[in-house]
Residue, then its C-alpha position, 0 to 999 in steps of 0.5 A: m742476884w742469887v744466880e748471879n752471886a751463888a749459882l754462876a759463882p766460881e768454884q772455890d774448892e781446890e779439890v774440884r778443881k785439881w780434878e778439873w770439874d769446874l772446866e766441865a760447867e757451863r761457863s757464862s761469860g763472867g770468867a774467873q770471877g764468875g757470874t756474867d760479863p758486865g760488858l753485856g750490859f743490863k739486857g744481856r746479863v739478864a737473858v743469861r741469868a734468865a738462861w739458867m733459870a730456865q734450864n735448871w729450874g723450868p719455864g713453869t708448867t709448859t713441858s714442851v713447845i712445837g718447833s723452835k725459834a732457833y731454827s730461824g724459820r727453817v724446817r730441814p727437808e730431811s725431817g719434813t715436820l716440826s718436832a716438840v721440843p723440851a720447853e725448859l730447853e727452848y726458853a733457855q736457847d732464846f734467852l742465850s740467843i739474845a745474850i749472845h747478840a748483846a755480846m756481838e754488838n759491843p765486842k769491845k766491852v766483853r771479855p774475848e772469851t764471852v761469845t764462845e762460851l755462850t756460843v758453846w752453851h747454845a749448842n749444846i742446848m741445840e744438841r740435847m733438843g734431840t731433833k735433827e734441826g737442833v744437831f744441824e744448828a749444834r754443828d754449825e755453832f761448834e764449827r764457828v767455836w772451833a774457828s775461833l779457838p787456836g787449834k790446841g789444848i783441852d778446849a779445842a779438843r773437847v769442841a773435836s771430839k763433839l764435832g766428831d759425834l754430830n757428824q756421826r749422828l748427822d751421817d757423815p762418817e769420814d768428817a767424824l773419824a777426821w774430828w775424832a783423830r784430832s780430838i785423840q791427838l790434841v789430848q795427848d800431853k805431847a800433841r802435834p795438831e799439825a801431824a793429826a792422824a786422819v784415822p784415830v789411833v789408840p795413844d799408847s799412854a793416857p794424858s795426865s789432865p783429868l778432863a783430858q782423860r774423860t774426853l779421851a774416854s768418851t771419844l773412844v766410846s763413840l769410835s767403839v759405837f761407829y765401828a761396830t754399827s757400820g760393819q767394821l767388826e774387827q777394828a771395833r774389836s781391836l779398838e775396844q780392847s786397846s781402849l780398855d787396856l788404856l783406861r785400866s792403866i790410869k791409876q785409880p784410888e784404893s776405894f771410892e769410899s776413901a778418895s775425895r769426892p772429885r777423885a772419886l767422880h773421876a774414877l767412876y766416869l772412867l770406870h763407866r766407860s769401861s764398862l760401856l766398851s766392854v758391852h760393846l766388845a761383848e756384842v762384837e764378840h758375839v757377832l764374830r761367833a766367838k765362844q759363848e763364855v767370851p761375851l758373858q765375861w765382859l757383859t758381866r764385867a760391865a754389869e758389875s762396873s756399872e753397878r758398882v758406879a751407881l751404888a757409890l754415887s747413891g751411897l749404898p754399899i757394894i755388898h748386900p746389907d742383910a748378908p755382909e759376910s757374903k758375896i750377895p750384891h746390893p739389890p738394884s736401886s733406880d731411885t735413890p738420889l744422888v748423894p748430897d756431896y755431889a747434888k750440892s756442889t756447883s760443879m759436880s752436881r750435873p756430871a754426877k747426875s748424868l753418870l748415875r743415870d747412865s750407869r744405871r742404864t748400862a747395868a740394865e743392858a748388860w743384865n738384859l743382854m746376858g739374859i738373852l745369851i743364856e736363854g738361847t742355850r736352851a741347856a738345862g737351867a738356863s730359863e731360871k738363870a736367864l729370868e734372874c738376869y732379866e729381873r735384875a735389868l728390870g730392877w735397874a730400869g724400873v721403879a717399884a710399883d705400889r705393891a711391895g716389890g713390884i716393878g711398876k714403870a720405867s725409871e727416869g732415863t729409860l725410854e718407854t721402848e727400852w721398857k717394854a722390851l724388858w718387861a717382854n723378856y721378863v714376861r715370857v721367861r717368867d711364864a716358861v719357868r712357870q710352865q716348868q715347875e707346874k710340869k714337875 
């Protein structure tokens, strides 16, 4: 009953709805009234609630399962083996499959949108499983969702952007570009879907809808990754520069502290996407042999922006509290929790939590790349400067050990391989600096 009437209740905060965070939440089939669709029947409604509980509370002591019932017994020849998937995702998708089946058995009783909403939820879970089989299933489901939509509006734009990402992950670049182009066309205020370009083009102006702005920003980041990783470096640089100009043109609040929480979260989301584009642009400029100052400037901007996002979501000041009159930045804080206003919000908790994790990872990546560039110059004092960069990268990527000030292990959201690479860079330069000091 709590899940039905509280967890799945409709968003009541007008400011949250104004910034369209309620539209980003998983839709549980109940429509404007919230909860679950009565037309699903007893079994279908229980299955939806069980899916929510499995995804958010976990299935108990089980942490992972081998294989997934969602694959219908198929093992893709590309993988050849069954993979372990998080148990909470496997149980959630299983319950949602029951709910979708119940909806399809009673098409005249359920809301017209029920099957589509539950299928989107199921597809998102399949994608998060991280296996190639899961991505295949997610793409199939999103294609069915697209076929059920009118081909216009923000929901269609979000599905098109998602299909672009999934096709890219499945090594289908032509379809990926076509879907991204369609998404960019659909988010614009004067969209003309029938005239969608085959090649994505950065629009001249940003859409007015907050959700459309966030969808566009994410799509541009995906395009940036595609062009850079496929060797189209000039195209990548042009897109990244145009995208940064576009995102900077969107009006932002004077300060995150004075803005409402929903508006601040929107501004922080766009700021983080800008920092991702800055990291990409720095890498592209470096490969294109730009002067070292150019990629370093972009990485510095990315690191500062990502840190600002992480600190704002944690409720921490930008400037070190022990030196308020100086420009010393606040030390990295990889384990400070999300501020309660976001954590307790039905619609904002999930995107805010994801944004906090991603901003910390981006900050660590930007500082690490700066350390690599500075270390490579071999100039006087380069090792000391690189060490400072690596230390700050570790601060954002790890959590302190039991000893005071120690960095012991990777924080939540940091892969073990990434942590080992960061730690190796730090240890190498730390030892080199010590040897230089001993010689003196």
